[in-house]
Backbone as CSV, one residue per row, in Angstrom:
resi,resn,N_x,N_y,N_z,CA_x,CA_y,CA_z,C_x,C_y,C_z
1,MET,-18.270,-52.395,1.529,-18.041,-51.102,2.345,-19.175,-50.675,2.873
2,GLY,-18.668,-50.473,4.282,-19.601,-50.134,5.246,-19.229,-48.237,5.514
3,ILE,-20.179,-47.964,6.329,-20.346,-46.476,6.615,-18.898,-46.170,7.784
4,THR,-18.072,-45.538,7.910,-16.937,-44.671,8.918,-17.808,-44.634,9.696
5,GLN,-16.891,-44.871,10.854,-17.529,-44.070,12.350,-17.041,-42.462,11.876
6,ALA,-16.292,-41.892,11.594,-16.348,-40.432,11.186,-17.845,-40.344,10.261
7,ASN,-18.287,-40.979,9.058,-19.135,-40.646,8.633,-20.558,-40.924,9.168
8,PHE,-20.502,-41.391,9.794,-21.721,-41.817,10.912,-21.942,-40.798,12.193
9,TYR,-20.784,-40.087,12.661,-21.165,-39.263,13.531,-21.309,-38.164,12.713
10,PHE,-20.542,-37.927,11.693,-20.802,-36.661,10.785,-22.297,-36.711,10.327
11,ILE,-22.970,-37.560,9.934,-24.084,-37.533,9.510,-25.374,-37.580,10.737
12,LYS,-25.003,-37.805,12.060,-25.626,-37.553,13.093,-25.532,-36.065,12.993
13,ALA,-24.246,-35.471,13.400,-24.330,-33.819,13.536,-24.745,-33.396,12.582
14,LEU,-25.008,-33.462,10.896,-25.681,-32.752,10.351,-27.286,-32.797,10.681
15,ASP,-27.787,-34.372,11.080,-29.064,-34.453,11.465,-29.790,-33.327,12.411
16,ASN,-28.608,-33.149,13.245,-29.108,-32.411,14.492,-28.467,-30.943,14.360
17,TYR,-27.970,-30.558,13.277,-27.769,-29.486,13.014,-28.634,-28.189,13.289
18,ALA,-28.510,-27.323,13.597,-29.560,-26.162,13.689,-30.904,-26.579,14.753
19,TYR,-30.948,-28.018,15.019,-32.050,-28.622,15.975,-31.711,-28.655,17.700
20,ASN,-30.562,-29.459,17.401,-29.579,-29.519,18.868,-28.664,-29.444,18.870
21,PHE,-27.986,-28.378,18.875,-26.581,-27.670,18.882,-25.752,-28.899,19.933
22,GLN,-26.029,-29.514,20.850,-25.181,-29.975,21.888,-24.638,-31.485,21.457
23,GLU,-25.988,-31.730,20.527,-25.653,-33.240,20.304,-25.014,-33.243,18.685
24,SER,-25.435,-31.962,17.967,-24.527,-31.490,16.618,-22.853,-31.335,17.284
25,ILE,-22.789,-30.702,18.214,-21.218,-30.399,18.438,-20.469,-31.776,18.902
26,GLU,-21.087,-32.571,19.622,-20.845,-33.768,20.451,-20.655,-34.391,18.825
27,ALA,-21.378,-34.582,18.319,-20.929,-35.863,17.041,-20.197,-35.166,16.611
28,LEU,-20.104,-33.968,15.848,-18.802,-33.533,15.323,-17.795,-34.013,16.027
29,ASN,-17.507,-33.617,17.001,-16.015,-33.627,17.654,-15.688,-35.381,17.398
30,PHE,-16.563,-36.615,17.734,-16.305,-37.327,17.637,-16.090,-37.686,15.910
31,ALA,-16.657,-37.272,15.130,-16.395,-37.506,13.722,-14.692,-36.869,13.592
32,LEU,-14.723,-35.888,14.248,-13.047,-35.503,13.859,-12.137,-35.738,14.796
33,SER,-12.196,-36.800,15.983,-11.583,-37.690,16.432,-11.290,-39.133,15.641
34,TYR,-11.972,-39.340,15.233,-12.537,-40.704,13.988,-11.300,-40.283,12.769
35,ASP,-11.733,-39.007,12.297,-10.918,-39.076,11.457,-10.388,-36.852,11.117
36,GLU,-9.567,-37.010,11.607,-9.220,-35.416,11.697,-9.308,-34.837,10.650
37,GLU,-8.974,-35.639,9.377,-9.193,-34.572,8.259,-10.486,-34.570,7.209
38,HIS,-11.418,-35.126,7.933,-13.012,-35.244,7.226,-13.334,-33.984,6.986
39,ALA,-13.443,-33.568,5.753,-13.877,-32.268,5.302,-15.119,-31.744,5.243
40,GLY,-15.891,-32.956,5.451,-17.658,-32.080,5.674,-17.320,-31.885,7.198
41,ALA,-16.951,-32.763,7.915,-17.233,-32.292,9.668,-15.967,-31.218,10.086
42,HIS,-15.320,-30.362,9.140,-14.627,-29.588,9.137,-15.449,-28.420,8.889
43,CYS,-16.110,-28.741,7.853,-17.352,-27.493,7.349,-18.232,-27.228,8.055
44,LEU,-18.570,-28.698,8.511,-19.884,-28.174,9.281,-19.329,-27.413,11.025
45,MET,-18.361,-27.773,11.256,-17.749,-27.045,12.281,-17.760,-25.745,12.284
46,GLY,-16.929,-25.465,10.902,-17.206,-23.838,10.319,-18.268,-23.015,10.412
47,ARG,-19.239,-23.821,9.609,-20.595,-23.499,10.070,-21.083,-22.857,11.235
48,LEU,-21.132,-23.879,11.954,-21.717,-23.645,13.330,-20.682,-22.357,14.326
49,CYS,-19.694,-22.412,13.536,-18.438,-21.556,14.593,-18.958,-20.065,13.844
50,PHE,-19.622,-19.735,12.272,-20.064,-18.787,11.509,-21.275,-18.374,11.956
51,GLU,-22.131,-19.127,12.073,-23.453,-19.032,11.675,-24.283,-18.763,13.225
52,TYR,-23.697,-19.355,14.116,-23.993,-19.374,15.434,-23.027,-19.049,16.622
53,LEU,-22.016,-19.020,16.432,-20.923,-18.811,17.839,-20.514,-17.347,17.390
54,ASP,-20.263,-16.935,16.340,-19.753,-15.836,15.622,-17.907,-15.485,15.994
55,THR,-17.650,-16.510,16.018,-16.606,-17.088,15.951,-15.554,-17.307,14.682
56,TYR,-15.554,-16.241,14.056,-15.523,-16.186,12.849,-13.821,-16.603,12.559
57,ASP,-13.130,-16.337,13.177,-11.431,-16.553,13.743,-11.512,-18.361,13.497
58,GLN,-12.039,-19.043,14.233,-12.216,-20.261,14.438,-13.263,-21.162,13.138
59,ALA,-14.109,-20.067,12.568,-14.964,-20.811,11.401,-13.793,-20.670,10.130
60,GLU,-13.114,-19.655,10.025,-11.700,-19.752,8.751,-11.327,-20.776,9.310
61,ILE,-10.384,-21.189,10.072,-9.634,-22.152,10.094,-10.453,-23.696,9.805
62,HIS,-11.535,-23.620,10.181,-12.268,-24.965,9.852,-12.829,-25.034,8.141
63,PHE,-12.952,-23.822,7.530,-13.423,-23.914,6.406,-12.062,-24.271,5.818
64,LYS,-10.735,-23.327,5.943,-9.154,-23.568,5.616,-9.215,-25.346,5.324
65,ARG,-9.558,-26.039,6.408,-9.165,-27.406,6.744,-9.921,-28.072,5.771
66,ALA,-11.225,-27.677,5.974,-12.431,-28.470,5.034,-11.410,-28.609,3.475
67,LEU,-10.811,-27.349,2.832,-10.193,-26.929,1.586,-9.308,-27.938,1.502
68,PHE,-8.702,-27.666,2.310,-7.125,-28.416,2.219,-6.966,-30.066,1.980
69,TYR,-7.975,-30.442,3.103,-8.489,-32.180,2.855,-9.111,-32.138,1.614
70,ASP,-9.823,-31.366,1.390,-11.022,-31.895,-0.341,-11.146,-30.500,-0.742
71,LYS,-10.456,-30.512,-1.964,-10.188,-29.280,-2.757,-11.583,-29.225,-3.561
72,ASN,-12.294,-30.114,-3.482,-13.857,-30.236,-3.712,-14.866,-30.306,-3.049
73,CYS,-14.425,-29.813,-2.089,-15.832,-29.480,-1.110,-16.092,-28.316,-1.290
74,VAL,-17.636,-28.436,-1.955,-18.519,-27.720,-2.299,-18.847,-26.593,-1.357
75,GLN,-19.573,-27.390,-0.427,-20.341,-26.570,0.997,-19.180,-25.497,1.552
76,ALA,-17.896,-26.069,1.538,-16.963,-25.261,2.134,-16.821,-23.947,1.407
77,TYR,-16.674,-24.083,0.239,-16.420,-22.681,-0.470,-17.730,-22.062,-0.252
78,ARG,-18.333,-22.330,-0.597,-20.300,-21.714,-0.035,-19.837,-20.521,1.316
79,TYR,-19.806,-21.120,1.851,-19.660,-20.701,3.324,-18.528,-19.819,3.866
80,TYR,-17.249,-20.391,2.827,-15.978,-19.553,3.743,-16.431,-18.455,2.622
81,ILE,-16.781,-18.213,1.681,-17.082,-17.035,0.722,-17.873,-16.398,1.365
82,ASP,-19.019,-16.541,1.934,-20.200,-16.032,2.634,-18.896,-15.347,3.820
83,LEU,-18.680,-15.917,4.898,-17.435,-15.529,5.940,-16.360,-14.605,5.103
84,LEU,-15.548,-14.814,4.246,-15.092,-13.645,3.799,-16.119,-12.155,3.417
85,ILE,-16.980,-12.478,2.721,-17.485,-11.379,2.522,-18.022,-10.301,3.396
86,ILE,-18.791,-11.074,4.450,-19.217,-10.369,5.623,-18.167,-9.679,6.765
87,THR,-16.874,-10.532,6.407,-15.763,-9.941,7.534,-14.791,-8.345,6.586
88,GLU,-15.507,-8.604,4.970,-14.807,-7.838,4.096,-13.392,-8.068,4.193
89,GLU,-13.193,-8.995,3.675,-11.751,-9.537,2.777,-12.132,-10.159,1.218
90,LEU,-12.669,-8.770,0.562,-12.946,-9.156,-0.573,-12.261,-9.615,-1.699
91,ASP,-11.065,-9.013,-1.606,-10.094,-9.765,-2.888,-9.737,-11.076,-2.202
92,LYS,-9.929,-11.870,-1.221,-9.540,-13.215,-1.051,-11.076,-14.042,-0.994
93,ALA,-12.296,-13.423,-1.022,-13.452,-13.862,-1.245,-13.377,-13.691,-3.143
94,GLU,-12.824,-12.854,-4.098,-13.217,-13.027,-5.541,-11.719,-14.004,-5.820
95,LYS,-10.692,-14.124,-5.002,-9.976,-15.270,-5.361,-10.115,-16.971,-4.998
96,LEU,-11.220,-17.124,-3.711,-11.561,-18.190,-3.857,-13.035,-18.649,-5.080
97,ILE,-13.827,-17.388,-5.146,-14.838,-17.770,-6.158,-14.015,-18.048,-7.492
98,GLU,-13.117,-17.669,-7.683,-12.562,-18.206,-8.966,-12.183,-19.516,-8.968
99,LYS,-11.185,-19.987,-7.651,-11.206,-21.299,-7.680,-12.368,-22.397,-7.532
100,ALA,-13.440,-21.481,-6.602,-14.377,-22.694,-6.428,-15.362,-22.829,-8.127
101,LEU,-15.449,-21.780,-8.851,-16.005,-22.011,-10.187,-15.225,-22.617,-10.932
102,LEU,-14.333,-23.660,-10.544,-13.855,-24.396,-11.636,-13.860,-25.700,-10.774
103,VAL,-14.645,-25.857,-9.755,-15.302,-27.444,-8.978,-16.313,-27.726,-9.489
104,LYS,-16.461,-29.177,-9.954,-17.339,-29.804,-10.429,-18.416,-29.695,-9.245
105,GLY,-19.693,-29.206,-9.983,-20.808,-29.555,-8.738,-20.889,-28.138,-8.359
106,ILE,-19.859,-27.287,-8.542,-20.288,-25.822,-7.569,-21.787,-24.977,-8.066
107,ASN,-22.527,-24.645,-7.518,-23.620,-23.912,-7.874,-23.180,-22.336,-8.665
108,LYS,-23.006,-22.359,-9.988,-22.300,-21.270,-10.424,-23.282,-19.748,-10.150
109,PRO,-24.641,-19.852,-10.279,-25.340,-18.766,-10.148,-25.465,-18.227,-8.626
110,LYS,-25.241,-18.912,-7.837,-24.508,-18.730,-6.043,-23.340,-17.927,-6.153
111,MET,-22.478,-18.468,-6.913,-21.038,-17.840,-6.829,-20.840,-16.396,-7.535
112,TYR,-21.895,-16.436,-8.761,-21.607,-15.169,-9.801,-22.738,-14.133,-8.638
113,TYR,-23.716,-14.475,-8.228,-24.483,-13.721,-7.135,-23.255,-13.230,-6.276
114,ARG,-22.547,-13.780,-5.536,-21.683,-13.419,-4.693,-20.762,-12.457,-4.880
115,ILE,-20.029,-12.626,-6.487,-19.345,-11.542,-6.806,-20.233,-10.288,-7.291
116,ALA,-21.293,-10.289,-7.305,-21.978,-9.055,-7.315,-22.305,-8.471,-6.230
117,LEU,-22.554,-9.012,-5.274,-22.031,-8.641,-3.773,-21.000,-7.535,-3.541
118,ILE,-20.013,-8.382,-4.020,-18.692,-7.643,-3.856,-18.577,-6.487,-4.793
119,PHE,-18.416,-6.529,-5.621,-19.223,-5.329,-6.636,-20.378,-4.172,-5.885
120,GLU,-21.025,-4.834,-5.173,-22.305,-3.464,-4.651,-21.426,-3.385,-3.481
121,ILE,-20.401,-3.978,-2.613,-20.168,-3.762,-1.197,-19.130,-2.251,-1.552
122,ARG,-18.433,-2.435,-2.965,-17.519,-1.599,-3.690,-18.155,-0.370,-4.039
123,LYS,-19.463,-0.298,-4.313,-20.377,0.785,-4.761,-19.786,0.999,-6.685
124,MET,-19.406,-0.504,-7.242,-19.475,-0.662,-8.616,-20.481,-1.568,-8.933
125,TYR,-21.682,-0.501,-9.219,-23.141,-1.053,-9.589,-23.277,-1.857,-10.839
126,THR,-22.590,-1.146,-11.671,-22.669,-1.439,-13.103,-22.335,-2.773,-13.121
127,GLU,-20.958,-2.992,-12.504,-20.495,-4.427,-12.534,-21.152,-5.750,-11.521
128,SER,-21.982,-4.975,-10.758,-22.501,-5.697,-9.831,-23.659,-6.284,-10.627
129,LYS,-24.783,-5.449,-11.329,-25.559,-5.561,-12.509,-25.382,-6.726,-13.203
130,LYS,-24.057,-6.636,-13.698,-23.650,-7.850,-14.712,-23.509,-8.771,-14.260
131,HIS,-22.918,-9.219,-13.373,-22.491,-10.526,-12.704,-24.197,-11.033,-12.164
132,LEU,-25.042,-10.006,-11.805,-26.295,-10.716,-11.474,-26.826,-11.172,-12.790
133,LYS,-26.824,-10.423,-13.862,-27.175,-11.128,-14.920,-26.674,-12.385,-15.236
134,GLU,-25.402,-12.293,-14.935,-24.183,-13.554,-15.593,-25.229,-14.616,-14.592
135,ALA,-25.060,-14.513,-13.595,-25.751,-15.813,-12.215,-26.970,-16.132,-13.226
136,MET,-27.872,-15.131,-13.450,-29.350,-15.516,-14.196,-28.778,-16.725,-15.572
137,SER,-27.525,-16.244,-15.977,-27.538,-17.386,-17.146,-27.202,-18.229,-16.894
138,TYR,-27.050,-18.455,-15.734,-26.834,-20.235,-15.235,-27.918,-20.613,-14.407
139,CYS,-28.550,-19.917,-14.208,-29.765,-20.478,-13.134,-30.702,-21.306,-13.993
140,TYR,-31.207,-22.757,-13.456,-32.331,-23.328,-13.835,-33.225,-23.610,-12.782
141,ASP,-33.323,-22.881,-11.671,-34.070,-22.991,-10.544,-34.789,-21.888,-10.075
142,SER,-36.244,-22.087,-10.789,-36.888,-20.770,-10.874,-36.883,-19.821,-9.529
143,ALA,-36.847,-20.928,-8.179,-37.102,-19.928,-7.523,-35.996,-18.900,-6.917
144,TYR,-34.458,-19.432,-7.390,-33.814,-18.584,-7.502,-33.383,-17.924,-8.518
145,ALA,-34.243,-17.940,-9.771,-34.164,-16.728,-10.716,-34.842,-15.582,-10.155
146,ASP,-36.145,-16.079,-9.259,-37.134,-14.726,-8.909,-36.107,-14.207,-7.571
147,PHE,-35.423,-14.726,-7.228,-34.295,-14.151,-6.032,-33.719,-13.219,-6.808
148,LEU,-32.984,-13.967,-8.294,-32.354,-12.768,-8.746,-32.867,-11.930,-8.956
149,LYS,-33.890,-12.092,-9.850,-34.697,-10.884,-10.502,-35.209,-9.431,-9.265
150,GLY,-35.174,-10.464,-8.213,-35.338,-9.385,-6.426,-34.401,-8.548,-6.475
151,GLU,-33.076,-9.208,-6.443,-31.944,-8.547,-6.322,-31.634,-7.804,-7.196
152,LEU,-31.743,-7.573,-8.700,-31.249,-6.849,-9.661,-32.434,-5.883,-9.255
153,LYS,-33.676,-6.024,-9.400,-34.843,-4.436,-8.887,-34.331,-4.112,-7.585
154,ARG,-33.929,-4.911,-6.701,-33.334,-3.735,-5.397,-32.204,-2.927,-5.821
155,LEU,-31.257,-3.561,-6.434,-29.898,-2.731,-6.837,-30.271,-1.595,-7.770
156,LYS,-31.136,-1.754,-8.773,-31.975,-1.004,-9.339,-32.519,0.414,-9.091
157,GLU,-33.302,-0.144,-7.784,-33.840,0.767,-7.247,-32.785,1.627,-6.204
158,LYS,-31.437,0.584,-5.766,-30.557,1.800,-4.644,-29.848,2.399,-5.274
159,VAL,-29.644,1.960,-6.764,-28.742,3.082,-7.493,-29.580,4.627,-7.749
160,LYS,-30.758,4.530,-8.156,-31.721,5.407,-8.238,-32.025,6.193,-7.396
161,LEU,-31.894,5.789,-6.321,-32.292,6.359,-4.761,-30.615,7.445,-4.689
162,ILE,-29.686,6.438,-4.441,-28.167,7.159,-4.319,-27.997,8.275,-5.608
163,GLU,-28.215,7.988,-6.732,-28.184,9.049,-7.904,-29.037,10.289,-7.768
164,GLY,-29.980,10.048,-6.918,-31.407,11.389,-6.940,-31.969,11.205,-8.000
């Protein structure tokens, strides 16, 4: 079994992503023309819309399509949840995290971190700390564990500052 044309262009788009947008967009358009249901291509197109073009509505469309075509598209969950948090659609983000936590291969520490962010945005600091600790309990990466420790410290300092 060889590599499909859609996968060939998707890999080309990934290779050029963040370095050569013109090539990346062109390759993504080719990938989607060969396979309009290519979840990875929709996810990457969503990232491009979200991270560089600030066209959040288009990003959401692509993330939704990625998850429609592949319920296990791990990357789509991550970036779609980030989009929902940034646009303050927190209830939608929470529901999507619940689904994501059931997906095989999902990065649980990163999902619990996002739950913590949602609680922090809602000014529910005790719940936020609880979920940062939950994220830590699933963490097997020392660099990410250090990041989580820093976030916990930042949150504690924030609470001290607010409470005076």
